[in-house]
C-alpha positions in Angstrom: 75.9 52.7 31.4 73.1 51.0 29.5 70.3 52.0 31.7 67.7 54.3 30.1 67.3 57.0 32.7 65.8 60.5 32.8 65.9 63.4 35.2 63.1 63.8 37.7 62.1 66.8 39.7 62.9 66.6 43.4 61.5 69.1 46.0 62.3 69.0 49.7 60.5 70.7 52.6 61.2 70.6 56.4 57.8 70.5 58.1 56.7 70.2 61.8 55.0 67.1 63.0 51.5 68.8 63.2 51.6 69.7 59.5 52.8 66.1 58.7 49.7 64.6 60.4 47.3 67.0 58.6 49.1 66.6 55.2 49.2 62.8 55.5 45.4 62.7 56.0 44.9 64.8 52.9 47.3 62.8 50.8 45.7 59.5 51.7 42.5 60.6 50.1 44.0 60.6 46.6 47.4 58.7 46.8 48.2 55.1 47.4 50.7 53.8 49.9 53.8 52.2 48.3 53.2 48.5 48.2 56.7 47.7 49.4 56.1 49.1 52.9 55.7 47.3 56.2 52.3 46.9 57.9 52.6 50.3 59.4 53.1 52.0 55.9 56.8 52.7 56.3 60.2 51.1 55.9 63.6 51.7 57.3 66.3 52.9 54.9 70.0 52.7 55.6 72.5 54.3 53.2 76.3 54.2 53.3 77.6 57.3 51.7 81.0 57.7 50.0 83.4 60.7 50.0 87.1 61.3 50.0 89.5 62.8 52.5 88.8 66.3 51.0 85.1 65.9 51.5 84.5 66.4 47.7 80.8 65.4 47.8 80.1 67.4 51.0 81.8 70.5 49.8 80.1 70.4 46.4 76.7 70.3 48.2 77.5 73.0 50.7 79.0 75.3 48.1 76.0 74.9 45.9 77.7 73.5 42.8 75.2 73.5 40.0 75.8 69.8 39.4 77.1 67.2 41.8 77.1 63.5 42.4 77.1 61.1 45.3 77.7 57.3 45.6 75.9 55.3 48.2 75.0 51.7 49.2 71.4 51.3 50.3 69.4 48.5 51.9 66.0 48.4 53.6 64.6 47.1 56.9 68.0 45.6 57.7 67.5 43.0 55.0 70.9 42.2 53.5 69.5 40.0 50.7 68.7 43.1 48.6 71.5 45.7 48.6 72.0 48.3 45.8 74.8 50.6 44.9 73.5 53.9 43.7 74.9 57.0 42.0 72.8 60.1 42.4 73.3 63.2 40.2 71.7 66.5 41.2 71.3 69.5 38.9 69.3 72.1 40.7 65.9 70.6 41.5 66.5 67.8 39.0 67.8 64.4 40.0 69.1 61.4 38.1 69.8 58.0 39.7 71.7 54.9 38.5 71.7 51.7 40.5 73.1 48.2 40.5 72.6 45.2 42.7 75.5 43.9 44.8 75.6 40.9 47.1 76.1 41.0 50.9 79.5 39.4 50.5 80.5 42.0 47.9 79.4 44.8 50.2 81.3 43.4 53.2 84.4 43.0 51.1 84.1 46.6 49.9 83.7 47.9 53.4 86.8 45.9 54.5 88.8 47.6 51.8 89.0 44.7 49.4 88.0 46.3 46.1 89.9 44.6 43.3 87.0 42.4 42.5 85.1 45.5 41.4 87.1 46.2 38.3 85.8 43.1 36.5 82.2 43.3 37.8 79.4 42.8 35.3 77.8 46.1 36.4 79.3 49.3 34.9 78.3 51.3 38.0 80.4 49.0 40.2 83.4 49.5 37.9 82.9 53.2 37.9 82.9 53.3 41.7 86.1 51.2 41.7 87.8 53.7 39.5 86.8 56.6 41.7 87.8 54.7 44.8 91.2 54.3 43.2 91.7 57.7 41.7 89.5 60.1 43.7 90.1 58.0 46.9 86.4 57.7 47.6 85.7 55.6 50.7 82.7 54.8 52.9 82.3 57.9 55.2 78.9 57.7 57.1 75.8 55.6 57.6 72.5 57.5 57.3 69.4 55.9 58.6 65.8 57.1 58.7 62.2 55.9 58.5 60.3 56.7 55.2 56.5 56.8 54.7 55.9 56.8 50.9 52.9 57.5 48.8 52.5 57.2 45.0 50.3 58.8 42.3 50.2 57.5 38.8 49.8 60.7 36.9 53.1 62.4 36.6 54.8 59.4 38.3 54.5 61.3 41.6 56.1 60.0 44.8 55.6 61.9 48.1 57.5 60.7 51.1 57.8 61.7 54.7 61.2 61.0 56.3 61.8 61.0 60.0 64.1 59.7 62.7 67.3 60.6 60.9 70.2 58.9 62.6 73.9 58.6 61.8 76.9 56.4 62.5 80.5 57.1 61.5 81.8 53.6 62.3 82.2 51.8 58.9 82.9 48.4 60.4 79.4 48.4 61.9 77.6 49.5 58.8 76.2 46.0 58.3 76.0 45.0 61.9 72.9 43.5 63.6 72.9 46.5 65.9 74.0 49.8 64.5 75.5 52.2 67.1 74.0 55.4 65.7 72.7 58.7 67.2 70.1 61.3 66.2 71.3 63.6 63.5 68.8 66.4 64.1 67.9 68.6 67.0 64.2 68.1 66.5 63.7 64.3 65.9 59.9 64.6 65.5 60.1 67.0 62.6 59.6 65.6 59.1 61.4 66.0 55.8 58.8 66.0 53.0 60.1 65.0 49.6 58.1 65.3 46.4 59.4 63.6 43.2 57.8 63.7 39.8 58.6 63.4 36.1 57.5 66.2 33.7 54.7 67.7 35.7 53.2 67.8 39.2 49.4 67.4 39.1 47.5 70.3 40.5 45.6 68.1 42.9 48.9 67.1 44.5 50.1 70.7 44.5 47.0 71.7 46.5 47.4 68.9 49.0 51.0 69.8 50.0 50.4 73.5 50.4 50.5 74.6 54.0 51.1 78.0 55.6 54.8 78.6 56.3 56.0 75.5 54.4 58.8 76.6 52.1 60.9 74.6 49.7 64.5 74.3 50.9 67.7 72.5 50.1 68.1 69.7 52.6 70.8 67.0 52.5 70.6 64.0 54.8 74.2 63.3 54.0 75.2 66.8 54.9 73.2 66.8 58.1 74.8 63.5 59.2 78.3 64.7 58.4 78.1 67.5 61.0 79.4 65.0 63.5 82.6 64.2 61.6 
């Protein structure tokens, strides 16, 4: 792949709604809202995750493999005019992501099982997924949906997000439907997943703003949470 990429730190925390409200008020004093959000400061993310019949990606996550990867297709606010294929590599708390644009038609063909067009695609990532769909038997397994409220801070290239309303659907033919038949993936839908991403360092001012009593870093996988239904 010819994309110049580097690993970023990625920390995750499960926080109750009350802590989210207090933390958001503090963050807004120094961080800016992501300019790509809707009027309410959030956007809807839907991601189609790939795995094989042996649940390779899921098992690597659950078993705590030191390095693992996942492929997903992602789009925002149910807008099919901008769809990306992504490959995410995790090594401990470090994350590396590659992405490539695909069209709605290409996405629908892939979901329908028509993948031969992928082997001659202009994007190397599409060709890599084609090879792994052929030889690792990767296929679309689950749709993960949630609402994200993102904030950015220039120093350290910091991105702080609050994710809520995590929902899931296992029916691949409906992944690009106008109405997605999904269900809640968590037992406490009002709780938030706080994610903190940054490059080489996390500025002290941001460290102070996200410190709350009882909030502990933890491993949390939206994909793993949504796969508990099948």
